[in-house]
C-alpha positions as CSV (number, residue, x, y, z in Angstrom):
1,M,102.8,114.2,99.5
2,K,103.6,117.2,101.7
3,K,107.1,117.6,103.2
4,L,107.3,115.8,106.5
5,K,109.4,116.2,109.6
6,R,112.1,113.6,109.8
7,S,110.4,111.6,112.6
8,A,107.1,111.5,110.6
9,R,109.1,110.6,107.5
10,L,110.7,107.6,109.2
11,V,107.3,106.3,110.3
12,E,105.8,106.7,106.9
13,M,108.8,105.3,105.1
14,T,108.8,102.3,107.3
15,Q,105.2,101.6,106.6
16,Y,105.8,102.1,102.9
17,L,108.5,99.4,102.9
18,L,106.5,97.0,105.1
19,S,103.6,97.1,102.6
20,R,105.9,96.5,99.6
21,P,108.1,93.5,100.5
22,H,110.5,92.1,97.8
23,T,109.9,95.3,95.8
24,L,112.9,97.4,94.6
25,I,112.3,101.0,95.4
26,S,114.7,103.6,94.1
27,L,116.2,106.4,96.1
28,T,114.8,108.8,93.6
29,A,111.3,107.6,94.2
30,F,111.7,108.1,97.9
31,A,113.3,111.6,97.4
32,D,110.4,112.7,95.2
33,R,107.8,111.2,97.5
34,Y,109.2,113.0,100.6
35,Q,110.6,116.0,98.9
36,S,114.0,115.4,100.5
37,A,117.6,115.0,99.4
38,K,118.9,111.5,98.6
39,S,121.5,111.9,101.3
40,S,118.8,112.4,103.9
41,I,116.8,109.4,102.5
42,S,120.0,107.3,102.7
43,E,120.4,108.2,106.4
44,D,116.8,107.3,107.1
45,L,117.1,104.0,105.4
46,A,120.3,103.2,107.4
47,I,118.2,103.8,110.6
48,I,115.4,101.6,109.4
49,K,117.8,98.9,108.3
50,E,119.4,98.8,111.8
51,V,116.0,98.5,113.5
52,F,114.6,95.9,111.1
53,E,117.7,93.7,111.5
54,G,118.2,94.4,115.2
55,E,114.6,93.5,116.1
56,G,114.4,90.5,113.7
57,L,111.8,92.1,111.4
58,G,113.7,91.3,108.3
59,E,116.5,92.7,106.0
60,L,116.8,95.8,104.0
61,H,118.9,95.1,100.9
62,T,120.6,98.0,99.1
63,L,121.4,97.8,95.4
64,A,124.0,100.4,94.1
65,G,124.0,102.1,90.8
66,A,121.6,104.1,88.7
67,A,119.0,101.4,88.6
68,G,119.5,100.5,92.3
69,G,117.5,101.2,95.4
70,V,116.3,99.3,98.5
71,K,114.3,96.1,98.9
72,Y,112.7,94.9,102.1
73,I,112.9,91.2,102.8
74,P,110.6,90.1,105.6
75,K,112.2,87.5,107.8
76,T,111.8,85.8,111.2
77,D,114.9,84.5,113.0
78,K,114.9,80.8,113.8
79,Q,114.6,81.2,117.6
80,A,111.6,83.5,117.3
81,A,110.0,81.2,114.7
82,L,110.6,78.1,117.0
83,S,109.0,79.9,119.9
84,T,105.9,80.7,117.7
85,I,105.6,77.1,116.5
86,Q,106.1,75.6,120.0
87,D,103.1,77.7,121.1
88,I,101.1,76.5,118.1
89,C,102.1,72.9,118.9
90,K,100.7,73.2,122.4
91,Q,97.4,74.4,121.1
92,L,97.3,71.6,118.6
93,E,97.8,69.1,121.4
94,Q,94.4,69.9,123.0
95,P,92.4,66.6,123.3
96,E,89.3,68.0,121.7
97,R,91.1,68.6,118.4
98,V,91.5,64.8,117.6
99,L,89.4,63.8,114.7
100,A,88.7,60.3,113.2
101,G,91.5,59.0,111.1
102,G,94.2,60.7,113.2
103,Y,93.6,64.2,111.8
104,L,93.6,67.4,113.9
105,Y,90.9,70.1,113.9
106,M,92.8,73.2,112.8
107,T,90.1,75.3,111.2
108,D,89.9,77.7,114.1
109,M,93.6,78.4,114.1
110,I,93.7,78.8,110.3
111,G,90.9,81.4,110.8
112,Q,93.0,83.5,113.2
113,P,94.8,86.3,111.2
114,S,97.6,86.7,113.8
115,V,98.4,83.0,113.7
116,M,98.4,82.9,109.9
117,S,100.5,86.1,109.8
118,D,103.2,84.4,111.9
119,V,103.1,81.2,109.9
120,G,103.1,83.1,106.6
121,R,106.2,85.1,107.7
122,I,108.0,81.9,108.7
123,F,107.2,80.3,105.3
124,A,108.4,83.5,103.6
125,T,111.6,83.3,105.5
126,A,112.1,79.7,104.6
127,F,111.7,80.3,100.9
128,A,113.0,83.9,100.7
129,N,116.0,82.9,98.6
130,R,114.1,80.8,96.1
131,D,113.2,82.0,92.6
132,I,109.4,82.0,92.8
133,D,106.7,83.3,90.4
134,V,103.5,82.2,92.1
135,I,102.2,80.4,95.2
136,M,99.8,77.4,94.7
137,T,97.5,75.7,97.2
138,V,94.4,73.4,97.0
139,E,91.1,74.5,98.3
140,T,90.0,75.2,101.0
141,K,92.0,75.3,104.3
142,G,95.3,75.9,102.6
143,I,94.0,79.2,101.2
144,P,94.7,81.4,104.3
145,L,98.2,80.0,104.6
146,A,98.9,80.6,100.9
147,Y,97.7,84.2,101.0
148,S,99.6,85.0,104.2
149,T,102.8,83.6,102.7
150,A,102.1,85.5,99.5
151,T,101.7,88.8,101.4
152,F,105.2,88.5,102.7
153,L,106.7,87.4,99.4
154,N,104.6,89.8,97.4
155,L,103.5,87.1,95.0
156,P,100.1,86.0,93.4
157,V,98.2,83.0,94.5
158,V,96.8,80.2,92.4
159,I,94.1,77.9,93.8
160,V,93.6,74.3,92.7
161,R,90.0,73.2,92.7
162,R,88.6,69.8,93.6
163,D,86.3,70.2,90.6
164,N,86.1,72.5,87.6
165,K,84.2,75.8,88.0
166,V,82.3,77.1,85.0
167,T,83.2,80.7,86.0
168,E,86.9,80.0,85.5
169,G,86.7,78.8,81.8
170,S,88.6,75.9,80.4
171,A,90.7,74.0,82.9
172,V,93.2,71.2,83.1
173,S,92.0,68.3,85.3
174,I,94.0,65.3,86.5
175,N,93.3,62.2,88.7
176,Y,95.6,61.5,91.5
177,V,95.8,58.8,94.2
178,S,95.4,60.0,97.8
179,G,98.5,58.9,99.7
180,S,96.7,58.1,102.9
181,N,93.6,56.2,101.8
182,K,94.7,55.2,98.3
183,R,91.5,56.7,96.8
184,I,91.5,58.2,93.3
185,Q,90.5,61.9,93.4
186,T,90.4,64.8,91.0
187,M,91.8,68.2,91.0
188,S,91.7,71.0,88.3
189,L,93.3,74.3,87.5
190,A,92.0,77.0,85.1
191,R,94.2,77.4,82.1
192,R,94.3,81.1,82.6
193,A,95.4,80.8,86.2
194,L,99.0,79.8,85.6
195,K,101.5,80.9,83.0
196,E,103.6,78.2,81.4
197,R,107.1,77.6,82.8
198,S,106.2,79.4,86.1
199,R,108.2,78.6,89.2
200,V,105.7,77.5,91.8
201,L,105.8,77.4,95.6
202,I,103.2,74.9,96.9
203,I,101.7,75.5,100.4
204,D,99.5,73.0,102.1
205,D,97.8,72.9,105.6
206,F,98.2,69.2,106.4
207,M,100.1,66.4,104.8
208,K,99.7,62.7,105.6
209,A,101.4,60.7,102.9
210,G,101.7,63.5,100.4
211,G,99.2,62.5,97.8
212,T,97.6,65.9,97.5
213,V,100.9,67.7,97.1
214,Q,102.1,65.1,94.6
215,G,98.9,65.6,92.7
216,M,99.6,69.4,92.5
217,I,103.2,68.6,91.3
218,D,101.8,66.3,88.6
219,L,99.3,69.0,87.6
220,L,102.2,71.5,87.2
221,T,103.7,69.3,84.5
222,E,100.6,70.1,82.3
223,F,101.7,73.7,82.4
224,N,105.4,73.0,81.9
225,A,105.9,74.6,85.3
226,T,108.5,73.7,87.9
227,V,108.3,73.3,91.7
228,A,110.3,75.9,93.5
229,G,109.5,74.5,96.9
230,V,106.8,72.8,99.1
231,G,105.8,74.1,102.5
232,V,103.5,72.2,104.9
233,F,102.0,73.7,108.0
234,V,101.5,70.3,109.8
235,E,102.7,66.9,108.7
236,S,101.7,63.5,110.1
237,G,104.6,61.5,111.6
238,E,102.5,58.3,111.7
239,V,103.2,57.5,108.0
240,E,105.9,54.9,107.2
241,I,108.8,56.3,105.3
242,E,108.2,54.0,102.3
243,E,104.6,55.3,102.2
244,R,105.6,58.9,102.0
245,L,105.2,60.2,98.4
246,L,107.3,63.3,99.0
247,E,110.8,63.8,100.2
248,D,111.7,67.4,99.5
249,Y,109.5,69.6,101.6
250,I,109.6,71.9,104.6
251,S,107.2,71.4,107.5
252,L,106.6,73.7,110.5
253,A,104.9,71.2,112.8
254,K,104.7,67.4,113.0
255,L,102.0,65.3,114.5
256,T,104.0,62.4,115.9
257,A,101.5,60.4,118.0
258,V,97.7,60.2,118.3
259,D,95.9,57.9,120.8
260,M,92.3,57.7,119.7
261,K,91.2,56.2,123.0
262,T,92.7,58.8,125.4
263,K,92.7,61.7,122.8
264,H,96.3,62.3,123.6
265,T,98.4,63.8,120.9
266,T,102.0,64.8,120.5
267,V,102.9,67.7,118.2
268,V,106.5,68.9,117.8
269,P,108.2,71.4,115.6
270,G,108.7,70.2,112.0
271,N,111.7,69.6,109.9
272,Y,112.4,73.3,109.2
273,F,113.9,73.4,112.6
274,N,116.2,70.5,112.0
275,E,118.4,72.5,109.7
């Protein structure tokens, strides 16, 4: 790269960090990239760190020593996250979104990159300090959520299928009981998709009683993998506590009431904001 003026270098360096979250970048790499002294790079990073943290864009961690460098950790402060989720809750309360069985139509929102980016950043903030190797979700609506979260955590995504695909080779399949309707269903994961003893973050779009998430947790035992966390975009609050199959999870929104006759719904921020 040609030598840049400081203003241009600051812009390019910022973009470089934003595109490589949770990645340790040495001062030497920056010095070589911009043909600048390490002292100048350090001054630039101090400016970027101040802006990131002052504007709530995340944190810039500095590691000292020969093997040190800087690492960008995307984060959203709780107040900004709450404002985002409150806006999403209002959209989810639209009467035309009510579906049979007390579900909400969310496909249009899941298809909006800006919404998914906001949600993914919030999940990445919630699980930033967890030791995670991979993000798991079940097809299909959880996929955008998982990939958005993975972008901010800089992690790979593993997709659990409802049935085995011949194009994915041998797979592990299990039967699980749906928590909401008590039906036996099947899910599978290709053997090559997940390394044994991986630490897995599960992301799901909607949780009623937690049967699907519990199914993924059971599937992980077949790979000797461990659950590093569970994130749910919207949970149903109309499930009795004793019927809930899952206790340890983070939800961003909660559907607390649905009147099928009037199509009136109440959606509030989830348990993430109770902490």
